[in-house]
Steps between C-alpha positions, in 0.01 A plus 500: 500500500642799704655511839397817689633673814311787653642801664374818660660828474634663816359831623552808294716663774758214475476403137444802288754718675792267470525429131809280447778595260556304186709194602757308291396161643405161354142396497399297798374140461137386524417245768525245225787265393593718203600868494255740346553753232471810701352625829475831673765537769253691730148418364302670772673836464553468121136428433385781730722737287388358174126485604454776763129415526559134571430326828617145434657269244511133409825346366430226236753265340440388139697327226482341161520152658176557695312666215535453131826304493720502194234631263453814730872548528532488115217741464669750731832449322331579168345819652844602611624497138617137482835578652486378864878530529459868528320447831573343842361139524133493452400156637535583870239563777384863515343714772213749456360717771121545487423830668181584689320795650281344763359194330516651155789396263646815352802379303818302486873543554730265303872487436729307267876449463669614187858482360679828560836644403661405837275235637131448564237771486208464740207698337156542662188673382175568683188451280135591527231248420509600132868425462610861504831588671460708810869503606840368394741375759858388428612303801839386374742641250885523500722749321611868546179613317261317741365815659395630152281203458357500853412875476133598522535671159584177324242289672217753429543423131346161551182623690179433311665269241330176409587194306350659184759779526778238497350314201579819290872474577751238389718413794735305282571764241441800728258649249135598521255780584295623782561537872763235542708645208484838683656368822827678540828316593655694781831316459591463134813309595283225662287389199512138625326598828263745331364233253517246779262710701267552214493122429451424874192720507367336186564156638326606817186613319487185275535273806224688675280489195537132453474388867259756654327750272385242242376280786312801654333566163406141460350488852345848562 
């Protein structure tokens, strides 16, 4: 069972011309008893930037406790390589933003927390309905190299990637082939953050695959 909250994007004159800077802020809490994994600080303007063609969005809360329980959690842990300690806690409520153009759903925006070198990383991707990355957004990172990871040049390396691309790369050994292996680390002194970001995107795609894309395929 999902809990949804709808939102409509403000006019283009207000929203699209005032793109917020990346903020080093903690994720806000959902209107539930427990804090969620990660939310956009400014969802209306962020979604308008990530999906310029969008007109509205719906915020949906989901968790392992409301769907799949312990078996689903273990399945996700296995898909993450069987080493959940490399990741931020998994068994928490999550937020996904369903994005619409008029009445037509055109994609999703979803973020996760991940362990970084100097604290939590907050990593979002926007996805089309096929699970392909449209944009990468790093909302939170600490360290003197932060600007290197929030630069457009770094983020563009994730555009068009899918879960299949990550399946060709071992995020534990750091070895593999294909597009993920070709992603350049802009700060060699920050390998913890670099691999943390790769793991965060992979975790993001796996969660979306289990909770949304597999459901969409089962109920076309």
